[in-house]
N, C-alpha and C positions, 0 to 999 in steps of 0.2 A: 502424587504427580495431579493438577488439573485436568478435567478434562481440556480445557482452552490448552495449557499446554502441551497435551498430547498431542492436537490436531495438528499445533506448530510445527510441534519435531515432526510429526507425518509428512504437512506439505514439504516442509524441508528438504526431508528423505527422498520425497519422490522426484521434486526438482534437483537434486544431486545425481540420483538413478538417472534419470532421463538426459542429462546433461552427461553422465559419462556414457551414457551408451552411444549418443551421436557423436563424439569424440571418438570412442571407439571404431564407429563404423567409418568415422575419418580417415583414422589410421590403417582402416583394411583395406581401404583405396591403397594406400600407399604401399601398403604391405603384400598386398594384388601386384602392383606396378612392377614392385622392384624384386620381387618372385619372377616373373613375365620375362623381365628383362635378364636377368639369371638363368632360366629356361633357354631363352632365346639369343645367348650370348652379345648382349649389349648393356647398356648402361642404366639404362632406366632415369627417373628422377632422382638427381642428384647436386643440384643447384639451390632452392632454396634452403640456406640453414647447412648447420654441419650432415653430411652423411642427406641430405637432402629432406632432413627432419620435419623442417617448416613448410613443404608442399602440402599437406592436406589443410593448413593453414590458410597458404594462398589459396587455395581452389575455392573453400569455402569465402574467401573475402572476395574471392573475385564473380562466384554465382550471386554474391548477398548485393554488391554492384551494380551489379548488369539491370536494364530497364525492363520492367514488368507491362508486359504487354499483355490485354487480350484481345483476342482478333474477334472481329463484328459478326460473324458467321458460327460461331459456338454458342450452345447453348450453356450460358454463364454460370447459374447456379450449381451446375452439376459439373463442368469443367474446374470450379473454384474448390468443391467438394473432395475431389476425385483424390487427389496428391495426399489430403487433408485427413481421408478415411483409410487410404496406405500407412502412413506412418504413424497413424493413433493405434491402428487394429496390432500393428506388429509390437511398439513400444509397449502396450498392455500387456502383450503376452508375454513378454520377459517375466511380471509379476508372479506368475505363476511356477517357474521355476527354483526350483530348491539348488542354488548354486554351492551351498554349505549345508554344515548338520547346525540345522535350527536357523539357517542364513535364508531368507526369500519373505515375499510380501505375504501372497496366498499360495504356498504352494500344498498346506492341509486341506484346499478347498476338497472334498469327498466326489467333485465331478472334473475336477480338475485338466484329465485328459480330454476329455468332450469339449470341454470351453476354448481350451488350445486348440483344438483341429476347427474346430467355431472361427476362432478369431484368425486362425491363419486362410480360412478361405472368404474372409471378409477381403484380405489382402486381394485377393485376385478378385472382386467385385470391382474394391474401387479401381485396379487396370482399366478394367473394362466400362468402367464408367468413364473412363478420363478416354480410351478411345471412343466413346460413340458418342459425349458428346463433344467432341473435337469439330465431329463433323465434315470428315475427311474419310477418303476412300481407303489410303494407307492405315490410317487411324482407327477405320471401323476394321478393316479386316485383320488388325491386330488384336483386337476386344474380341474376336468372333474366336478367332486361335486362343486366346486365353480362356476363355470360357471353356472350348470344348479338350483342352489340357487339364485344366480345373475337374472337370466330372470325369474325364480318364483315368489322374492319378491320384485323385483324391481319393476315390472307392478305393482303389489299390494301396493305397497307405491305410485308411483305417481298419481293412482288412488283414495287415500286416499288423497294426498294434494290436488287435485285438488277442495275437499270442502273447503277449507280454502282459494284458490284463487276464489271461487266464492264470500266469504263472503266479501274478504278485494276488489276484484275489480282489484287486480293487481299481478304481480310477483316480485315487490320489494320488499324486505324482512322487508326495514325498514316501506315500507308503511302499510306489513300484521301487523308489531307488534304498528305500531300506532293503528291501525282499532280496537285494542284490548282492550278498554274500562270494558270489560266482555270478558276474556279467552276463545277461540274458543274452548274449551278442553268442557266447559259447553253448547257449541254451536252445536260441532262435537265429541259426545263422540264416536262415531262409528267411525271415520276418524283417532282420537288418538288409539284408542285401535290397528287398522288396522295396522298404520304408525307406533307406536312400538315396534310391534309383528315383522313388516317386520326389523326395524332397528335394532333388536338382531338377524336376521338371516344375514341382511347383514355385521355387525361386526362378524359372525360365535364363536358367544358367545352360553355356555348353555342355552336353550336344543339343541341349534342349530349348534355345532361345528362339523359336519359332515366332512368340508376337512382336517381337524385333526385328530380326529377320533383315540384318542390314542390307544388305545387296539385293532383297526382294520387295522391301517396305518402306526403307527410308530407314526411320528410326520408331517402324511400328506405333504403337499404341500412344507413345509420346511424341508423335512428329512436331504437332503443335505446342509443343510447349516450350521454355525456355525461362532463365532465370530462377526465381527461388521455387516457383511451382516445379520445375524441370529439377533443380535440386532435392526439393522430396520426394521424387518418384526413385533420384538416383540413392538416396539417402535408406529409402525402403525397400530397393534392390538388396545394398551390402547390409540392413540391418536381418532383412529374411536370410542370407546367409547364414550369418550368426547365430539366428534362430534354428534353423533347419541344425546346426552342426550342436547346438547346446540341447535339441530335441533330441537328437543320436542318443550325443553321450547322455541323457538321464535314462532312457528308455535301454540301451543297451551295452552301454559300456560302463556301467556305475553310477554315475552321478560323480560326484564327490567323493567317493570311497577311494581309499588310495592309501599306501604307506604311512601312517603317523597321523591321518584327517581324523579319525576317531577321537585319538588326544587333541592333536591341533587344528580347532574348526578353521581357521583361515588358510592352513597347510590345504583343507579338502578344497576350497575356494580355487587353489593355486592347480588343483590337480583337475576340477573341472574345466579350469579357461583353458589349461594345457589341452587335453581331449577334444575341447571344442576346435580348437584354432589348428590341431593336426588335420581336423576336417575339412577346415575352410582353408587348408591348405587343400587339399584334395580336391576343391573347386576348381583351386586357382590351377591345380595341374592338369586339371580336366579343360581347363579351358587353352591352355599353351597345347595339349597333348592331341584332340579331340576334334575332327571335323563337325559342322552341324549337319543332323539328318534331316532327309526330307521330308514333309510334315506327314503323309499318309503312313511311313515309316512309324512315324513319333506315335499317331494314333493305333496302327497297327498291335506296335509293342507292348502300349498300355494295357489295350482291350484281350489281344489273343495270348499274350504271354504274363506279365505283370500279377494280372489280376486271375487267371484261373492257377499260377502259384503260390500267390497269396490263399488261397482255399484251401489248396492242397497242406500250406501248411497249418493253417487251423485243423485241418483232418488230423492232420498228425501229432499235433499238440495235443490235441482231445484223447485221442489214443493211448497216447504214452501218459499224457495226465491219469487215464483211466486205469491203468494197470500198473504204473510203478508210482507211483503221487500218492 
């Protein structure tokens, strides 16, 4: 294969992957709406197409055809850049995940886990820029809350992940998955809980959706957005939920490992998707069941509970590793 043909195939593959992820995010919204309807004993969207399956496409068309309005009081360059930064950072993050045996874009990167954590932080900076550039009191408060949350929970998330790195002896996501003959959730139950709670806070989902907090801040950081820029923030939120589910699956649930996965790589992809969407369902379940916390409670929980628990987990992992491994 010539170099030209190789790059053509790479570009086509990347475009297909990006379009596939956008489609999956759209149908994750439909999945959430139908699950919430079942949990709240109502119908949910069921008019657009059979069983409401065209609802995601209808919502996308509605947002695409809305008028694009650029308020005169915003910082125009940052206002336009912010939603792009959110979506691009999350889409690039998926390239680092090994979704099957030998099936990934860049999972063999020797610092893949560090790169992934860095990209997840960039997503939060995109949210902050959107709130700051909108030049509104509501959006500014949402942006401040975003950064405060990021500092609180990103630290706990990074410390939780250190336990996995100590067990696997590598920052490569492929190596971490390959070493999980026993899923790390059994060896790192405390790290799993800390990581997943921090992931919920990272995605601004209930009970940690303080940057939006509709009853306090209207729509928070995206109050001044509409049309396609708003759709990009919305897309980034749901891609972020899928990404946290996929990261948790990779780090703690054995990734693509499952019955028959080593013999049939595509079956491994199926196991990876199933585990990821079971975690996504948990996000939906939380939204239907748990009330929003107060902001001071959110910050106290991050600094006074999650962070010390994460440090204790590292200490226990080091002690166990020194004496029994």
